[in-house]
LUMZA-565284 format. One line per 4 residues: number of its first residue (from 1); their letters; for each residue z, y negated, x negated of C-alpha. Coordinates in steps of 0.2 Angstrom, whole numbers, plus 5000, padded with zeros to 4 digits. Example, Ala and Ser with C-alpha at 12.3 -4.5 7.8 and 13.67 -1.06 7.14 Angstrom:
! residues 2
1 = as = 5039:5022:4938  5036:5005:4932
This chain:
! residues 207
1 = mdlf = 5125:4322:3605  5117:4306:3595  5105:4312:3582  5109:4297:3572
5 = eaei = 5128:4303:3571  5124:4323:3571  5134:4330:3556  5120:4338:3545
9 = reas = 5126:4339:3526  5128:4358:3528  5109:4361:3532  5097:4368:3521
13 = vvtl = 5084:4366:3533  5080:4352:3547  5066:4354:3558  5059:4340:3569
17 = ylls = 5047:4336:3583  5050:4317:3586  5037:4302:3586  5035:4294:3569
21 = gvnl = 5045:4279:3573  5060:4289:3576  5057:4298:3559  5058:4283:3550
25 = rlrp = 5072:4280:3557  5081:4295:3554  5074:4295:3534  5089:4288:3528
29 = klfr = 5101:4298:3535  5091:4313:3529  5091:4306:3510  5110:4301:3512
33 = elsp = 5116:4318:3520  5106:4332:3513  5106:4341:3497  5091:4340:3484
37 = gsrv = 5081:4354:3487  5085:4355:3507  5068:4356:3517  5063:4345:3532
41 = vshe = 5048:4351:3542  5041:4341:3556  5030:4345:3570  5015:4334:3572
45 = fnmg = 5024:4317:3566  5023:4309:3548  5037:4301:3538  5027:4284:3534
49 = kwep = 5027:4282:3514  5036:4298:3510  5022:4309:3508  5024:4326:3511
53 = dvts = 5025:4341:3500  5015:4352:3509  5003:4348:3525  4998:4364:3536
57 = svka = 4987:4365:3552  4991:4377:3565  4981:4383:3579  4991:4390:3595
61 = edyr = 4984:4407:3601  4974:4406:3619  4978:4419:3631  4965:4412:3644
65 = dpyl = 4948:4418:3648  4936:4409:3638  4923:4411:3651  4931:4400:3663
69 = fnyw = 4929:4386:3652  4913:4376:3648  4908:4369:3631  4918:4352:3632
73 = deqi = 4932:4361:3640  4933:4372:3625  4931:4356:3613  4945:4347:3622
77 = ddyw = 4956:4364:3623  4954:4366:3604  4959:4351:3598  4976:4351:3609
81 = rthk = 4980:4368:3602  4978:4362:3584  4995:4355:3578  5000:4347:3560
85 = vylw = 5015:4354:3552  5022:4345:3538  5035:4350:3524  5046:4340:3514
89 = iipg = 5060:4343:3500  5073:4333:3498  5070:4328:3479  5086:4323:3466
93 = nvkg = 5088:4305:3462  5083:4301:3444  5081:4283:3445  5088:4274:3430
97 = twkl = 5092:4274:3411  5097:4291:3404  5103:4295:3387  5095:4312:3383
101 = tipd = 5102:4321:3367  5097:4339:3360  5112:4344:3351  5106:4362:3343
105 = fsgn = 5090:4353:3336  5087:4348:3318  5092:4329:3316  5102:4330:3333
109 = deft = 5089:4319:3342  5092:4306:3355  5081:4298:3367  5082:4284:3380
113 = lrfd = 5075:4289:3396  5069:4276:3410  5064:4284:3426  5058:4274:3441
117 = qefq = 5057:4283:3459  5051:4282:3476  5054:4298:3486  5047:4312:3475
121 = rvrg = 5035:4302:3464  5042:4299:3447  5037:4286:3432  5045:4286:3416
125 = qvle = 5046:4278:3398  5054:4284:3383  5062:4277:3367  5067:4289:3353
129 = gass = 5083:4283:3345  5080:4270:3331  5065:4278:3326  5046:4268:3325
133 = isvf = 5038:4285:3331  5028:4283:3346  5033:4294:3359  5026:4296:3376
137 = ikdl = 5031:4304:3392  5020:4313:3404  5018:4329:3417  5032:4323:3426
141 = kirg = 5036:4333:3442  5051:4332:3453  5055:4347:3465  5072:4347:3473
145 = nmll = 5086:4345:3460  5073:4351:3447  5064:4340:3435  5052:4344:3423
149 = ftle = 5041:4333:3409  5034:4332:3392  5037:4321:3377  5024:4321:3365
153 = rklk = 5024:4312:3347  5015:4313:3332  5023:4319:3316  5015:4319:3300
157 = grte = 4998:4321:3306  5001:4333:3319  5005:4331:3338  5022:4339:3344
161 = slhf = 5025:4342:3364  5043:4344:3369  5042:4353:3386  5057:4349:3396
165 = egii = 5064:4357:3413  5082:4354:3420  5092:4352:3433  5099:4335:3442
169 = qgnt = 5119:4336:3445  5123:4320:3450  5123:4307:3436  5120:4321:3422
173 = mrgt = 5105:4333:3418  5105:4349:3408  5092:4361:3404  5082:4369:3390
177 = meie = 5065:4364:3380  5052:4372:3371  5042:4364:3357  5023:4365:3355
181 = ggpe = 5016:4360:3338  5031:4362:3328  5041:4374:3317  5056:4378:3329
185 = kgri = 5054:4392:3341  5062:4397:3356  5072:4387:3370  5084:4374:3366
189 = kwka = 5096:4367:3376  5098:4348:3380  5108:4336:3390  5105:4319:3398
193 = rrdl = 5119:4306:3407  5114:4291:3416  5120:4274:3413  5129:4272:3430
197 = stlr = 5124:4254:3432  5106:4257:3433  5108:4269:3448  5098:4265:3461
201 = piin = 5092:4273:3479  5075:4281:3479  5070:4273:3496  5063:4256:3494
205 = srk = 5055:4253:3510  5056:4258:3528  5039:4261:3531
């Protein structure tokens, strides 16, 4: 059947042995239909600007008698027996503006998070309510539907780091946070909701 029309929504793993040009044509369908966390594995051919999460070099076994080959035959044979295998994990979409609240935190802190994303690469900015305290976001990582990041701020001469991890569920995120450098201890629950007017696709090009 037509691979561009095939139903793949239920798949958790998709394996490919297609030329790179076909991979690029198929890429939008993979992002559109596969759930975050689904794996895509390609033998030999890449996905353009979508960098793989893991790349492996695999050498096929050779059952032929090595004494039948001279040096150059061996080099050529070795080249053709070595293959690249690429793994991608479909990332969740966090692109846009989010309101993050920490209900159980003293002061019921609220942050505005602005994420820019292309494939699994994420950049972010953060504002803390109406506070004049500078807050920085770092260590942003996305893997499937899981997002990890750290908010860092200075309070009364000390640096406080808030380590977040959460699950992306459409236009909401929920998870837990741990504080480093502050008086609070243990894991604290947080949640965030995206401004729907800022939702954008995470694929910006066909290359």
